[in-house]
N, C-alpha and C positions, 0 to 999 in steps of 0.2 A: 496592214495587220489582218491575219487571220480572220476568218467569220466568226468563231468560238471562242475567242481569245478574251472578251468580257464576261461570258459566260463562264468560263473557267475560272476567272479571277472573282466572280462573286460566288461561285459554287466554293471556293478554295475558303474563303474569307464567311461564308454560310458554315462549311465544316470547321472552323477555328471557333466559332462561335457556340454551335451545337456542342462540340468536344468540351469546353471550358463548362459549358452548364451540365455536361453529363458527368466531368470529374467531380464540381462541387455538390450535386446529387448523391452519387456514389460513394463521396469519401468515408461515410460512417457506416456504410453496409458491406457488412463481413465478407459476403459473397463477390462483389463486385468493387470492393475496395481497389483491386489492382488497376482499375482504370483510372485511380485519382494518383498514383505513383508517377513522380515527374522531378525533373531540375528544375532550380532556378542559377540561371547565371545571369552575370552583368555586374555594375557598380555597385557595392553596399552603400557607399556614402556617395553624392555627387561631387563632380570635378569643377570647384570655383575658381573663375579668372576674374580678378576685381583690377580694373583699370582706374579707378577711382571717378571715372566719369560713366561707365557701362559697367555692369558687373552680369557676368555670364554663368548660369550655372548647367552643367549639361551631368546628365545621368539616364542610363538604361537597365531595365532588367527585363529578361525573358524568362515566363515560365512555360516548358512543354512538359505535357504529360502524355502517356500512353492513350487517352481517349483523345485527345489532339491528332495524333497520328494516324488512329484509325478513323475517325471521321474525316480526315483530312483526303485519308487516301480512299474511302468510299466516295466522296464527295467528287474527286478527278475519275474514277470509275464512272460515275454516273453521269459526269460531264461528257466523258468519251461516246457514251450510249447516247446521249441527248444529240450532239452535235454530227453525229454520224449520217452521213446524207443517204 
């Protein structure tokens, strides 16, 4: 693995967390409301597989907002600047 791989993974996760927080905080602000605009996609109701002995419930939903994209892009740029030799 490359030297900065884990740093990039950490910074991308941090960008997702900070982007989520920014989207929640700016949702009611008229000037910054565009940061909380996004899409939800995935399953509305989970898929249930009942085998009488085992019941599996599978479902996933992903929410992507503008602030997620902005902060992940900034974290990737920051990671390249930090990992540069």
